[in-house]
Structures are given as structure tokens and as C-alpha cells.
C-alpha positions as CSV (number, residue, x, y, z in Angstrom):
1,X,104.6,94.2,96.3
2,X,102.4,91.7,94.5
3,X,104.6,88.7,95.5
4,X,103.9,89.8,99.2
5,X,100.2,90.2,98.6
6,X,100.0,86.8,96.9
7,X,101.7,85.1,99.8
8,X,99.1,86.7,102.1
9,X,96.3,85.4,99.9
10,X,97.7,81.9,99.8
11,X,98.2,81.7,103.5
12,X,94.7,82.8,104.5
13,X,91.3,81.2,103.8
14,X,90.5,81.5,100.1
15,X,88.6,84.6,99.2
16,X,85.9,84.7,96.4
17,X,85.8,87.5,93.9
18,X,82.9,88.2,91.4
19,X,83.7,89.7,88.0
20,X,80.7,91.5,86.6
21,X,81.8,91.0,82.9
22,X,82.4,87.3,82.7
23,X,82.3,87.2,78.9
24,X,85.2,89.7,78.5
25,X,88.4,88.0,77.3
26,X,90.6,90.2,79.5
27,X,88.6,89.2,82.6
28,X,88.8,85.5,81.6
29,X,92.5,85.6,81.0
30,X,93.1,87.2,84.4
31,X,90.6,84.8,86.1
32,X,92.3,81.7,84.6
33,X,95.7,83.0,86.0
34,X,94.2,83.6,89.5
35,X,92.7,80.1,89.5
36,X,95.9,78.5,88.3
37,X,97.9,80.2,91.1
38,X,95.3,79.2,93.7
39,X,94.9,82.8,94.9
40,X,91.1,83.0,95.1
41,X,87.9,81.5,93.9
42,X,86.2,83.2,91.0
43,X,82.6,83.9,90.0
44,X,81.9,85.1,86.5
45,X,78.6,86.8,85.8
46,X,77.2,85.9,82.4
47,X,75.5,83.3,80.3
48,X,77.4,80.0,80.6
49,X,77.3,79.3,76.9
50,X,78.7,82.8,76.0
51,X,81.4,82.7,78.7
52,X,82.4,79.1,77.8
53,X,82.5,80.0,74.1
54,X,85.0,82.8,74.7
55,X,87.1,80.7,77.0
56,X,87.3,77.8,74.5
57,X,88.1,80.2,71.6
58,X,91.0,81.6,73.6
59,X,92.2,78.5,75.5
60,X,91.4,79.9,79.0
61,X,91.1,77.2,81.7
62,X,88.0,78.2,83.6
63,X,86.8,74.8,84.8
64,X,87.2,75.9,88.5
65,X,85.3,79.1,88.0
66,X,81.6,79.5,88.9
67,X,79.5,81.0,86.1
68,X,76.2,82.6,87.1
69,X,73.6,83.9,84.7
70,X,71.3,86.4,86.5
71,X,68.4,85.2,84.3
72,X,68.7,81.7,85.6
73,X,69.8,82.4,89.2
74,X,67.8,80.1,91.6
75,X,67.8,82.6,94.5
76,X,66.8,85.6,92.5
77,X,63.6,86.1,94.5
78,X,65.6,86.4,97.7
79,X,68.0,88.9,96.1
80,X,65.0,91.0,94.9
81,X,63.5,91.0,98.4
82,X,66.8,92.0,99.9
83,X,67.4,94.7,97.4
84,X,63.9,96.1,97.9
85,X,64.6,96.4,101.6
86,X,68.0,98.0,101.0
87,X,66.5,100.6,98.6
88,X,63.9,101.6,101.3
89,X,61.0,102.4,98.9
90,X,63.2,104.0,96.2
91,X,62.8,101.0,93.9
92,X,59.9,98.6,93.5
93,X,60.3,94.8,93.3
94,X,59.9,95.1,89.5
95,X,62.6,97.8,89.3
96,X,65.0,95.7,91.4
97,X,64.4,92.6,89.4
98,X,65.1,94.5,86.2
99,X,68.3,96.0,87.7
100,X,69.5,92.6,88.8
101,X,69.5,91.4,85.3
102,X,72.5,93.7,84.8
103,X,75.9,92.4,85.8
104,X,76.9,95.4,87.9
105,X,73.8,95.2,90.2
106,X,73.7,91.4,90.2
107,X,77.4,91.1,91.1
108,X,77.1,93.7,93.9
109,X,74.1,91.9,95.4
110,X,76.1,88.7,95.4
111,X,78.6,90.4,97.6
112,X,75.9,91.9,99.8
113,X,74.3,88.4,100.2
114,X,77.6,86.9,101.1
115,X,77.9,84.7,98.0
116,X,81.1,86.6,97.1
117,X,83.6,88.5,99.3
118,X,84.5,91.2,96.8
119,X,83.8,92.6,93.3
120,X,85.8,93.9,90.4
121,X,84.0,95.5,87.5
122,X,84.3,98.3,84.9
123,X,86.0,96.6,82.0
124,X,82.9,97.6,79.9
125,X,81.0,99.7,82.5
126,X,81.7,103.3,83.5
127,X,83.1,104.2,86.9
128,X,79.6,105.5,87.9
129,X,78.0,102.2,86.9
130,X,80.4,100.4,89.3
131,X,80.2,102.9,92.2
132,X,76.4,103.5,92.1
133,X,75.3,100.0,93.0
134,X,78.0,99.8,95.7
135,X,76.7,103.0,97.3
136,X,73.1,101.9,97.1
137,X,73.6,98.3,98.2
138,X,76.9,97.8,100.0
139,X,76.9,101.3,101.5
140,X,79.6,103.0,103.6
141,X,81.2,101.5,106.7
142,X,79.9,102.6,110.2
143,X,81.5,106.0,110.9
144,X,82.1,106.8,107.3
145,X,80.0,109.4,105.4
146,X,81.6,109.1,102.0
147,X,83.2,106.7,99.5
148,X,86.6,107.9,98.5
149,X,89.5,106.4,96.5
150,X,93.3,106.2,96.4
151,X,96.0,105.1,94.0
152,X,99.0,103.0,95.1
153,X,102.0,104.2,93.1
154,X,104.9,101.8,92.7
155,X,108.3,102.4,91.1
156,X,111.3,100.0,90.8
157,X,114.5,101.9,91.3
158,X,117.8,101.2,89.6
159,X,119.4,100.1,92.9
160,X,116.9,97.3,93.2
161,X,114.7,99.0,95.8
162,X,111.0,99.6,95.3
163,X,109.3,103.0,96.1
164,X,105.6,103.0,97.1
165,X,103.3,106.0,97.6
166,X,99.6,106.4,98.3
167,X,97.6,109.3,96.7
168,X,94.0,110.2,97.5
169,X,91.4,111.2,96.5
170,X,92.1,111.1,92.8
171,X,88.8,109.8,91.4
172,X,85.6,110.2,93.4
173,X,85.1,113.4,95.5
174,X,85.2,116.4,93.2
175,X,85.0,119.1,95.9
176,X,85.7,117.5,99.3
177,X,85.0,119.4,102.5
178,X,87.4,119.7,105.4
179,X,85.7,116.7,107.1
180,X,85.7,114.7,103.8
181,X,89.4,115.3,103.6
182,X,90.0,113.9,107.1
183,X,88.0,110.8,106.2
184,X,89.9,110.5,102.9
185,X,93.2,110.8,104.8
186,X,92.2,108.1,107.4
187,X,91.1,105.6,104.7
188,X,94.1,106.3,102.5
189,X,96.5,105.7,105.4
190,X,94.7,102.4,106.2
191,X,95.0,101.3,102.6
192,X,98.7,102.4,102.5
193,X,99.4,100.1,105.4
194,X,97.9,97.1,103.6
195,X,100.4,97.6,100.8
196,X,103.4,97.9,103.1
197,X,103.6,101.7,103.3
198,X,104.3,103.2,106.7
199,X,102.1,106.3,106.2
200,X,103.5,109.8,106.6
201,X,100.6,111.9,105.5
202,X,100.9,115.3,103.8
203,X,97.9,117.6,103.1
204,X,98.9,119.2,99.9
205,X,98.3,122.8,98.8
206,X,99.9,125.6,96.7
207,X,100.9,127.0,100.1
208,X,103.2,125.8,102.9
209,X,102.5,126.7,106.5
210,X,100.5,129.8,105.7
211,X,102.8,131.1,102.9
212,X,99.6,132.0,100.9
213,X,96.2,133.1,101.9
214,X,93.1,131.7,100.2
215,X,89.9,129.8,101.1
216,X,91.5,126.6,99.7
217,X,94.5,127.0,101.8
218,X,92.4,127.5,104.9
219,X,90.5,124.3,104.0
220,X,93.7,122.3,104.0
221,X,94.9,123.9,107.2
222,X,91.7,123.1,109.0
223,X,91.6,119.6,107.6
224,X,95.2,119.0,108.8
225,X,94.3,120.2,112.3
226,X,91.3,117.9,112.5
227,X,93.2,114.9,111.1
228,X,95.9,115.3,113.7
229,X,93.3,114.9,116.4
230,X,92.0,111.6,115.1
231,X,94.9,109.9,113.3
232,X,97.7,107.8,114.9
233,X,100.2,108.3,112.1
234,X,102.4,111.3,111.3
235,X,100.3,114.0,109.7
236,X,101.2,117.6,108.6
237,X,100.2,120.4,106.3
238,X,99.3,122.4,104.5
239,X,102.4,122.0,102.3
240,X,103.5,122.2,98.7
241,X,104.6,119.1,97.0
242,X,108.3,120.0,97.0
243,X,108.1,120.6,100.7
244,X,106.4,117.2,101.2
245,X,109.0,115.1,99.3
246,X,112.4,116.9,99.3
247,X,114.1,117.0,102.8
248,X,116.1,120.1,102.1
249,X,113.0,122.0,100.9
250,X,110.8,120.6,103.6
251,X,113.0,121.6,106.5
252,X,113.5,125.0,105.0
253,X,109.8,125.7,104.4
254,X,108.4,123.7,107.3
255,X,111.1,123.3,109.9
256,X,110.5,120.7,112.6
257,X,107.8,118.8,110.7
258,X,108.1,115.0,111.0
259,X,106.4,114.7,107.6
260,X,107.9,117.5,105.5
261,X,110.5,116.1,103.1
262,X,109.5,112.5,104.0
263,X,105.8,112.2,103.0
264,X,104.6,109.0,101.2
265,X,100.9,109.4,101.6
266,X,99.4,112.5,99.8
267,X,96.0,114.1,100.3
268,X,95.0,116.4,97.5
269,X,92.6,119.3,98.0
270,X,90.2,118.1,95.3
271,X,89.9,115.5,92.6
272,X,91.1,117.9,89.9
273,X,94.5,118.2,91.6
274,X,94.6,114.5,92.5
275,X,93.8,113.2,89.1
276,X,96.5,115.5,87.5
277,X,99.0,114.6,90.2
278,X,98.8,110.8,90.0
279,X,99.0,110.9,86.2
280,X,102.1,113.1,86.2
281,X,103.7,110.6,88.6
282,X,102.8,107.8,86.3
283,X,103.7,109.4,82.9
284,X,106.7,111.4,83.9
285,X,107.9,109.8,87.2
286,X,107.8,106.2,86.0
287,X,105.4,105.0,88.7
288,X,102.9,102.3,88.0
289,X,99.5,103.4,89.2
290,X,97.1,100.8,90.8
291,X,93.6,102.0,91.3
292,X,91.3,103.7,91.9
293,X,91.0,101.6,95.0
294,X,87.6,102.4,96.5
295,X,87.6,103.2,100.2
296,X,85.0,103.4,102.9
297,X,82.6,100.7,101.7
298,X,81.4,97.8,103.8
299,X,83.0,95.3,101.3
300,X,85.8,95.7,98.7
301,X,84.4,96.9,95.4
302,X,86.8,98.1,92.8
303,X,86.6,99.7,89.3
304,X,88.6,98.9,86.2
305,X,89.5,101.2,83.4
306,X,87.7,100.3,80.2
307,X,91.1,100.4,78.5
308,X,92.6,97.8,80.9
309,X,94.5,94.8,79.9
310,X,94.4,91.3,81.4
311,X,97.5,91.9,83.6
312,X,95.9,95.0,85.1
313,X,92.7,93.0,85.8
314,X,94.9,90.3,87.5
315,X,96.7,92.8,89.7
316,X,93.5,94.7,90.6
317,X,91.9,91.4,91.6
318,X,94.8,90.7,93.9
319,X,94.5,94.2,95.4
320,X,90.8,93.9,95.8
321,X,91.0,90.5,97.6
322,X,93.8,91.9,99.8
323,X,91.4,94.5,101.2
324,X,89.1,91.9,102.7
């Protein structure tokens, strides 16, 4: 999958990515690799002397990277003015200037101002500290009411084939409504296509085709019906996970469904189920989990785990740039 994504990046106009934690050795190792392979241009947020000291200590080649210190940024006044306008009275100019001294807000405004195409952060920040500036400054795409997320799950099989799945929302929306679930399904299916998945979307539940009665079941039934009206890929539900993935179970429990038994894009009823589900697939099913990939924003902004390594940063940067 990553070889295909890298070929796409190399064949198109070079994208620029901003890393909010330019001093972090994991970020620098990944950035040096991205630059060496010519996949994208790199902006590192941080003080040049600190960034360069870490790079020299570890032998990372960052000569082609752009290092920007918020405290010395020549166009800071313009960024402050733009941020004040975006915040619509919720933050004063002084508040905005103070926020822009932080890598997460500064990097996000670089994307908003068109200096960078996308952003990857979170190696030292919490998910909230990455998502909050994105919601406040980048905002959701026209027609979208929420930011959601999905994981792309990848497993190399013994026969040489590769299995890819998409799972959403596993990180952002704790209690999504019916309409939220439709939007999550739409965005997850779009994301799945980028990574070579032909989406067959299953709305998951502990019930299959009305086998149980509960408000949560009704929510998934109604979300499925609404999704079918607006999506141009196969969609079905509500269904249990075994009915979604096992053909013999799917056709027994949900006869005639084009999705049952063949699903590869899974919509969970809430973040509780989604987070548990993708981690079971990763830990017990042997899938590599890439994400959370944030969906619904006007520009690609993605979050790293604070426990990430340099290879994960490298791969998430490729994923982020591929979303442009």
C-alpha cells in the first residue's frame, strides 16, 4: 500500500507538510527519510538552533527542510490578524499571538495561510491539542458538520496478498447521532478509496436485521437507511460483525445483502465500540493500524500517538500527504 502511495506522491506536484514538533528526534528521522526519497517538502516548527543540534547529534540530514521559529516569524502579524478573524471575537489579538507561539496553533495557521498543505502533530501533544486548533482554524468542509476519524487496517497474508479494511469512527465522536454516523460513513468510504479499498460499508451492531430491539439498534437501522439514500457504494445494516465478514453467516442472517459477508468498511455505533474493535484487530488479528486519520476538515491534519516511533511518523506523513 505504501509503495503505491509513494508513487502517487512522486508523480504529482510536491506537497508540503508541517511537523509541529521539529525538535523531536522521531520527527526528524522521519523527515530526513521523506526528504531523501523526494516525497514531499518539510517544514519543522522550532528554534533552528535546537532543531539543528538534535539533527547533528543524531546524524539526520535536514538541509532541505525549512525550520520556522514562531518567535522569529516575519509574517506573524498577518497570522495574528487572520486568526483573530477566524476566531470571530472569541480570542483577542493578544490571545492569538500567545497561542501562535505554540507549535500546534502555529503549524495549523501555516496550513490555513497556505504556507503548508498539511500537518502532522501529536508526538508530544495530546489528541485534543492537535484537533482543537484544527476545529477552530481549519474548520470542517462545506456540507460537513463534524470531524471524524478512521483507521486503515492492513495485514499481509501468507499467500502474498494484502488485506485492507477501514474502520470508523474509533477516536473522535463518543456518542454519534444517526446523522453523524451517515457523515462518518461517507467520509470513511472516501478515505478507503484513497487507500485502494473498494468500499462495502457495514453499519455494525449487536443485532442483525432486527434480531434485537434497543434504541442503539434503532439508531443503526435509521443511519443505514439514511446512508443508502446519499451514498453511491454498497451499504447495509444493521449487522453483527460475524454477519459482516463471514459469507456463510452473512447470507444466513442477512440473505440477499450485497454487503453481508463481504464488508471491508465498518461503521461502529460509538467510539467505545470502535476503539475496542480496531485494537482487537491489531492485537489479535495481526493487522497494522494506521490512524486515526482525521476526516471532514478543509485540509489534512493528523494526529500521532505520543508513543509513536520514527517509522510510524514516516508512514503517517505519507498518509497525510496522500489526502491532499
